[in-house]
C-alpha positions as CSV (number, residue, x, y, z in Angstrom):
1,M,-26.2,0.1,9.9
2,G,-26.1,2.3,12.9
3,R,-24.5,5.8,12.8
4,A,-23.3,7.2,9.5
5,V,-19.6,6.8,8.8
6,A,-17.3,8.6,6.4
7,V,-13.8,8.5,5.1
8,I,-12.0,11.7,6.0
9,G,-8.5,10.9,5.0
10,T,-6.4,8.4,2.9
11,G,-2.7,7.8,2.5
12,Q,-0.7,5.4,0.5
13,T,3.0,4.6,0.1
14,R,4.8,4.4,-3.2
15,H,4.4,0.6,-3.9
16,G,7.0,-1.8,-5.3
17,R,10.2,-3.2,-3.9
18,R,10.8,-0.9,-1.0
19,D,14.3,-1.8,0.1
20,D,14.9,1.9,0.8
21,V,12.9,1.9,4.0
22,S,12.3,-0.4,7.0
23,Y,8.9,-2.0,7.5
24,P,7.9,0.4,10.3
25,D,9.0,3.3,8.1
26,L,7.0,2.0,5.2
27,I,3.8,2.0,7.4
28,K,4.7,5.5,8.8
29,E,4.7,6.8,5.2
30,A,1.1,5.8,4.7
31,V,-0.1,6.9,8.2
32,K,1.6,10.3,7.9
33,A,0.0,10.9,4.5
34,A,-3.5,9.9,5.8
35,F,-3.2,12.3,8.8
36,E,-2.1,15.1,6.5
37,D,-5.0,14.4,4.1
38,A,-7.5,14.5,7.0
39,G,-5.9,17.5,8.7
40,I,-5.8,15.9,12.1
41,T,-3.2,14.3,14.4
42,S,-2.8,11.0,16.1
43,Q,-4.2,12.6,19.3
44,D,-7.6,12.9,17.5
45,I,-8.1,9.2,16.9
46,D,-9.8,6.8,19.3
47,A,-8.3,3.6,18.2
48,V,-6.4,1.7,15.4
49,V,-7.3,-1.3,13.3
50,Y,-4.4,-3.0,11.6
51,G,-4.1,-6.0,9.2
52,S,-1.8,-7.8,6.9
53,M,-1.5,-11.4,5.6
54,P,-0.7,-13.9,8.3
55,S,2.4,-12.4,9.9
56,M,4.5,-15.3,8.8
57,M,4.4,-13.7,5.4
58,E,7.0,-11.2,6.6
59,G,8.7,-13.5,9.0
60,V,7.7,-11.4,12.0
61,A,5.3,-12.9,14.6
62,Y,2.6,-10.5,15.9
63,N,3.9,-7.8,13.5
64,H,1.3,-5.3,14.8
65,F,3.4,-4.9,18.0
66,Y,6.5,-4.3,15.9
67,F,4.6,-1.4,14.2
68,A,3.1,0.1,17.3
69,D,5.0,3.4,17.1
70,A,4.5,3.7,13.3
71,L,0.7,3.1,13.8
72,R,0.5,5.9,16.4
73,V,-1.2,3.3,18.6
74,V,0.8,3.7,21.8
75,G,-1.7,4.2,24.6
76,K,-4.8,3.6,22.4
77,P,-6.8,0.4,21.7
78,L,-5.6,-1.8,18.8
79,L,-7.5,-4.4,16.9
80,R,-5.9,-6.8,14.4
81,T,-8.0,-8.4,11.7
82,E,-6.7,-10.7,8.9
83,T,-8.5,-12.6,6.2
84,C,-5.6,-13.0,3.7
85,G,-6.3,-11.2,0.4
86,S,-9.6,-9.7,1.7
87,T,-7.8,-8.2,4.8
88,G,-8.1,-4.6,3.4
89,Q,-11.9,-4.8,3.4
90,S,-12.1,-6.7,6.7
91,I,-10.1,-4.1,8.5
92,A,-12.1,-1.3,6.9
93,H,-15.4,-3.0,8.1
94,T,-13.9,-3.4,11.6
95,G,-13.3,0.3,11.8
96,I,-16.6,1.2,10.2
97,Y,-18.5,-1.1,12.7
98,W,-16.6,0.4,15.6
99,I,-17.8,3.9,14.7
100,A,-21.3,2.9,13.5
101,S,-21.9,1.2,16.9
102,G,-21.1,4.4,18.8
103,M,-18.0,2.9,20.5
104,A,-15.7,5.3,18.7
105,D,-15.7,8.5,16.7
106,I,-12.5,8.5,14.7
107,I,-10.6,5.3,13.7
108,L,-7.3,4.9,11.9
109,V,-7.3,1.7,9.7
110,V,-4.0,0.5,8.2
111,G,-3.1,-2.4,6.0
112,S,0.4,-3.4,4.9
113,E,2.7,-6.0,3.3
114,K,6.4,-6.1,2.8
115,Q,6.6,-9.2,0.6
116,H,10.3,-8.8,-0.2
117,E,11.3,-9.4,3.4
118,G,9.4,-12.7,3.7
119,D,8.4,-15.6,1.5
120,A,4.8,-15.1,0.5
121,Q,4.8,-18.1,-1.9
122,A,6.1,-20.5,0.9
123,T,3.4,-19.2,3.2
124,M,0.7,-19.8,0.6
125,T,1.9,-23.4,0.0
126,T,1.8,-24.3,3.7
127,I,-1.5,-22.7,4.7
128,P,-3.8,-25.1,2.8
129,E,-4.8,-28.4,4.2
130,A,-2.4,-30.9,2.6
131,F,-4.8,-33.5,1.3
132,M,-7.9,-31.7,0.0
133,H,-6.0,-28.6,-1.1
134,A,-3.0,-30.4,-2.6
135,D,-3.3,-28.4,-5.8
136,F,-2.6,-25.2,-3.9
137,V,1.1,-26.3,-3.6
138,G,1.6,-24.3,-6.8
139,G,0.4,-21.2,-5.0
140,A,-2.0,-18.6,-6.2
141,P,-1.4,-18.9,-10.0
142,V,-2.4,-22.6,-10.0
143,A,-5.4,-22.1,-7.8
144,F,-6.7,-19.2,-9.9
145,S,-6.0,-21.0,-13.1
146,M,-8.1,-23.9,-12.0
147,Q,-10.9,-21.5,-11.1
148,S,-10.6,-19.8,-14.5
149,R,-11.0,-23.1,-16.3
150,E,-13.9,-24.1,-14.0
151,W,-15.6,-20.8,-14.9
152,M,-15.1,-21.2,-18.6
153,G,-16.3,-24.8,-18.6
154,H,-19.4,-24.0,-16.4
155,F,-20.7,-21.3,-18.7
156,N,-19.3,-22.8,-21.9
157,I,-17.3,-19.7,-22.6
158,D,-15.2,-19.6,-25.7
159,E,-11.6,-19.7,-24.6
160,D,-10.4,-17.3,-27.4
161,K,-13.0,-14.7,-26.5
162,A,-12.0,-15.0,-22.8
163,R,-8.3,-14.6,-23.8
164,E,-9.1,-11.5,-25.8
165,A,-11.2,-10.0,-22.9
166,A,-8.4,-10.8,-20.4
167,A,-5.9,-9.0,-22.7
168,I,-8.2,-5.9,-22.8
169,I,-8.4,-5.9,-19.0
170,S,-4.6,-6.2,-18.8
171,V,-4.1,-3.2,-21.2
172,D,-6.7,-1.0,-19.4
173,C,-5.1,-1.8,-16.0
174,H,-1.6,-1.2,-17.1
175,D,-2.6,2.1,-18.7
176,G,-4.1,3.0,-15.3
177,G,-0.9,1.9,-13.5
178,L,1.1,4.2,-15.8
179,K,-1.0,7.2,-14.6
180,N,-1.1,6.2,-10.9
181,P,1.9,7.7,-9.0
182,Y,1.5,4.9,-6.3
183,A,1.5,1.9,-8.6
184,H,4.1,-0.8,-8.6
185,I,4.0,-1.9,-12.2
186,R,4.2,1.0,-14.6
187,V,4.7,-0.3,-18.1
188,N,3.1,0.5,-21.5
189,I,1.7,-2.7,-23.1
190,T,-0.4,-3.5,-26.1
191,K,-3.2,-6.0,-26.6
192,E,-0.9,-8.1,-28.6
193,D,1.7,-8.1,-25.8
194,A,-0.9,-9.4,-23.4
195,M,-2.3,-12.0,-25.9
196,K,1.2,-13.5,-26.6
197,A,2.8,-13.2,-23.2
198,R,4.3,-16.4,-22.0
199,I,2.0,-18.9,-20.2
200,I,2.4,-19.1,-16.4
201,T,-0.3,-21.7,-15.7
202,Y,-2.9,-22.1,-18.5
203,P,-4.8,-20.0,-19.3
204,V,-3.0,-17.4,-17.3
205,R,-0.2,-15.6,-19.0
206,L,2.5,-13.3,-17.6
207,L,0.6,-10.0,-18.2
208,D,-2.5,-11.5,-16.5
209,V,-0.6,-11.8,-13.2
210,C,-0.2,-9.4,-10.3
211,P,3.2,-8.5,-8.8
212,S,4.6,-9.1,-5.3
213,S,4.6,-5.7,-3.8
214,D,5.8,-3.9,-0.7
215,G,3.4,-1.1,0.4
216,A,0.9,0.2,2.9
217,C,-2.4,2.1,2.9
218,A,-4.1,4.1,5.7
219,V,-7.7,5.3,5.8
220,I,-9.2,7.4,8.5
221,F,-12.9,6.9,9.3
222,A,-15.1,9.3,11.3
223,S,-18.6,9.5,12.6
224,E,-21.1,11.9,10.9
225,D,-20.6,14.7,13.5
226,K,-16.8,14.5,13.4
227,A,-16.7,14.2,9.6
228,K,-18.8,17.3,9.1
229,K,-16.6,19.3,11.5
230,I,-13.3,18.1,10.1
231,C,-13.7,17.4,6.4
232,K,-15.1,19.7,3.7
233,K,-15.8,16.7,1.4
234,P,-16.0,13.3,3.1
235,A,-16.6,10.0,1.3
236,W,-19.7,8.5,2.9
237,V,-20.0,4.8,3.5
238,K,-23.2,3.8,1.7
239,G,-23.1,0.1,2.1
240,T,-21.0,-2.9,3.2
241,G,-21.1,-6.6,2.6
242,F,-18.9,-9.5,3.6
243,R,-19.5,-13.2,3.1
244,G,-17.6,-16.4,3.4
245,E,-18.1,-19.9,2.1
246,E,-16.7,-23.4,2.4
247,Y,-12.9,-23.6,3.2
248,F,-12.3,-26.6,0.9
249,S,-12.4,-25.3,-2.6
250,G,-14.1,-28.5,-3.9
251,D,-17.0,-28.0,-1.5
252,S,-18.5,-25.0,-3.4
253,S,-18.6,-23.8,-6.9
254,K,-16.0,-21.2,-7.7
255,A,-17.5,-20.6,-11.1
256,V,-20.6,-19.1,-9.5
257,W,-18.8,-17.4,-6.6
258,Q,-21.6,-17.3,-4.0
259,S,-19.7,-15.3,-1.4
260,A,-19.0,-12.5,-3.9
261,I,-22.6,-12.5,-5.1
262,E,-24.1,-12.4,-1.6
263,A,-21.6,-9.8,-0.3
264,S,-22.5,-7.5,-3.2
265,K,-26.2,-8.0,-2.7
266,E,-25.9,-7.0,0.9
267,A,-23.9,-3.9,0.1
268,Y,-26.4,-2.9,-2.7
269,K,-29.3,-3.3,-0.4
270,Q,-27.8,-1.0,2.2
271,A,-26.8,1.6,-0.5
272,G,-30.2,1.4,-2.2
273,I,-28.7,0.2,-5.5
274,T,-30.9,-1.9,-7.8
275,D,-28.9,-1.6,-11.0
276,P,-25.2,-1.4,-10.3
277,L,-24.1,-1.1,-13.9
278,K,-26.3,2.0,-14.3
279,E,-26.0,3.5,-10.8
280,L,-22.3,3.1,-10.0
281,D,-19.8,5.6,-11.5
282,V,-16.6,3.6,-10.9
283,A,-15.5,0.3,-9.5
284,E,-12.3,-0.8,-7.9
285,V,-12.5,-4.6,-8.3
286,Y,-10.0,-7.0,-6.7
287,N,-8.1,-8.4,-9.7
288,P,-4.9,-10.3,-8.9
289,F,-5.5,-12.1,-12.2
290,T,-7.4,-10.8,-15.2
291,Y,-9.6,-13.8,-15.4
292,Q,-10.7,-13.2,-11.8
293,Q,-11.8,-9.7,-12.8
294,L,-13.9,-11.3,-15.6
295,M,-15.6,-13.5,-13.0
296,F,-16.2,-10.7,-10.6
297,L,-17.8,-8.5,-13.2
298,E,-20.5,-11.2,-13.2
299,C,-20.6,-11.9,-9.5
300,L,-21.0,-8.2,-8.7
301,G,-24.0,-8.0,-11.0
302,F,-22.4,-5.8,-13.7
303,C,-23.4,-8.3,-16.4
304,P,-25.2,-11.6,-16.7
305,P,-23.3,-14.8,-15.8
306,G,-21.1,-16.1,-18.5
307,E,-21.2,-12.8,-20.5
308,S,-18.4,-10.7,-19.1
309,P,-16.0,-11.4,-22.0
310,D,-18.7,-10.0,-24.4
311,Y,-19.1,-6.9,-22.3
312,V,-15.4,-6.3,-21.9
313,V,-14.8,-6.7,-25.6
314,K,-17.5,-4.1,-26.3
315,G,-15.7,-1.7,-23.9
316,V,-18.4,-1.5,-21.2
317,F,-15.7,-1.5,-18.4
318,S,-13.0,0.4,-20.2
319,P,-12.3,4.2,-20.0
320,G,-15.3,5.9,-21.5
321,G,-17.5,2.8,-21.0
322,K,-20.6,2.5,-18.8
323,L,-18.7,1.5,-15.7
324,F,-14.9,2.1,-15.7
325,C,-13.3,-0.7,-13.6
326,N,-9.9,-0.2,-11.9
327,P,-8.8,3.2,-13.2
328,S,-5.9,2.9,-10.6
329,G,-4.6,-0.2,-12.3
330,G,-6.0,-2.4,-9.6
331,V,-4.2,-5.3,-7.9
332,L,-2.9,-6.3,-11.3
333,C,-0.4,-3.4,-11.0
334,T,-0.1,-3.2,-7.2
335,N,-0.3,-6.0,-4.7
336,P,0.9,-5.5,-1.1
337,I,-1.6,-8.2,-0.1
338,G,-2.6,-7.0,3.4
339,A,-3.2,-3.5,2.0
340,A,-4.6,-4.3,-1.5
341,G,-8.2,-4.4,-0.5
342,L,-7.9,-1.2,1.5
343,I,-6.2,0.5,-1.5
344,R,-9.4,-0.3,-3.4
345,L,-11.4,1.5,-0.8
346,A,-8.9,4.4,-0.7
347,E,-9.0,4.8,-4.5
348,A,-12.9,4.7,-4.4
349,A,-12.8,7.4,-1.7
350,M,-10.5,9.6,-3.8
351,Q,-12.8,9.1,-6.8
352,V,-15.9,10.3,-5.1
353,T,-14.1,13.3,-3.5
354,G,-12.4,14.4,-6.7
355,K,-8.9,13.7,-5.4
356,A,-7.9,10.9,-7.9
357,G,-5.7,13.2,-10.0
358,A,-4.7,11.8,-13.4
359,I,-7.0,8.7,-12.9
360,Q,-10.1,10.7,-11.9
361,V,-13.3,9.5,-13.4
362,E,-15.2,12.7,-14.3
363,G,-18.3,13.2,-12.2
364,A,-17.8,10.1,-10.0
365,K,-20.3,10.2,-7.1
366,L,-20.8,6.5,-6.3
367,A,-18.0,4.0,-6.2
368,L,-17.6,0.3,-5.3
369,S,-14.6,-1.2,-3.7
370,H,-14.0,-5.0,-3.4
371,A,-11.5,-7.6,-2.1
372,M,-11.3,-11.4,-2.2
373,G,-9.4,-13.5,0.3
374,G,-9.0,-16.6,2.4
375,A,-8.5,-19.8,0.4
376,L,-10.8,-18.4,-2.3
377,Q,-13.8,-18.2,0.2
378,F,-14.1,-14.6,1.4
379,N,-15.4,-11.5,-0.4
380,G,-15.9,-8.0,1.0
381,I,-17.5,-4.9,-0.5
382,T,-17.7,-1.3,0.6
383,I,-19.6,1.3,-1.4
384,L,-18.8,5.0,-1.0
385,G,-20.6,8.0,-2.1
386,S,-20.1,11.8,-2.3
387,E,-23.4,12.5,-0.5
388,L,-24.8,11.3,2.8
């Protein structure tokens, strides 16, 4: 993979409806926190990578220019990368490759979204091709509900068992959100609350659905030499994987999500992982809907295809289980789309460096972060470790 790369600093905003700050000030909040965490200044970085959903989401064209001052990018190279929901992993990989190639030593990576200043739902209903993707007119809930039904039908999964597993995931994530000072949704719910919440688009219920969030996340990556000089305890990039598949959803199976499977295989190969359930200590899995987390548990190799509901019901992925997934509350509790995938990476970095506070998984040394995007066709993985 070229030169070794490490995370030396992370920063997040308080997520939610942030009418208290302008969009540039929201980004500045995350960037400032990342520099303070790393103990460096903007003069130390070589370049910036920025990403969000397509800028029409916020109603500002080329919004990276709008944020130039907040990004500390004036006079330095700037790359923009966007792949919709997987943007956070895409921009991280852009920064990682820049350093691994030897073209830079320290890179600032920033993802953001201010959904309450734009119309995210309108954007999502106009991006898809009108004929083949007509069902996307209902937006993300409809698309993911269709996928959930496809998955259950493909593997002949009992719908009641899947419903129970989805409710358990909802409770675990909302418990994590309560403990996470950055989280948008911070409510105490029971399994019964999740089971009986009103239906949004069958089988998805209200407590299975992520919010629309304003927020930003910044991560500073460095080469091995710089990381060892600057940071006492870096989070080392052990492996990355990114895959795409057909644009039209009907052209590939979304029950067996091949891009997620292949992206994770590539990341595991680089990291030397052969048994992810056994070897990983924590996972931050992209979960805008609980049913998608059930699917990803299988695609990422944590359990056999079609068996994730059984594993979830047994507590394998809950606190105290073999592999705690989404101690931060995940996307289910915080969803600034352009930043969501990078938040997963930042949370993984905090876990392996012991900085996760109230949501720290004791002894975590190897963590997986993940994001999904595009029109259901992109998946990106970054694995971080406490040791080089």
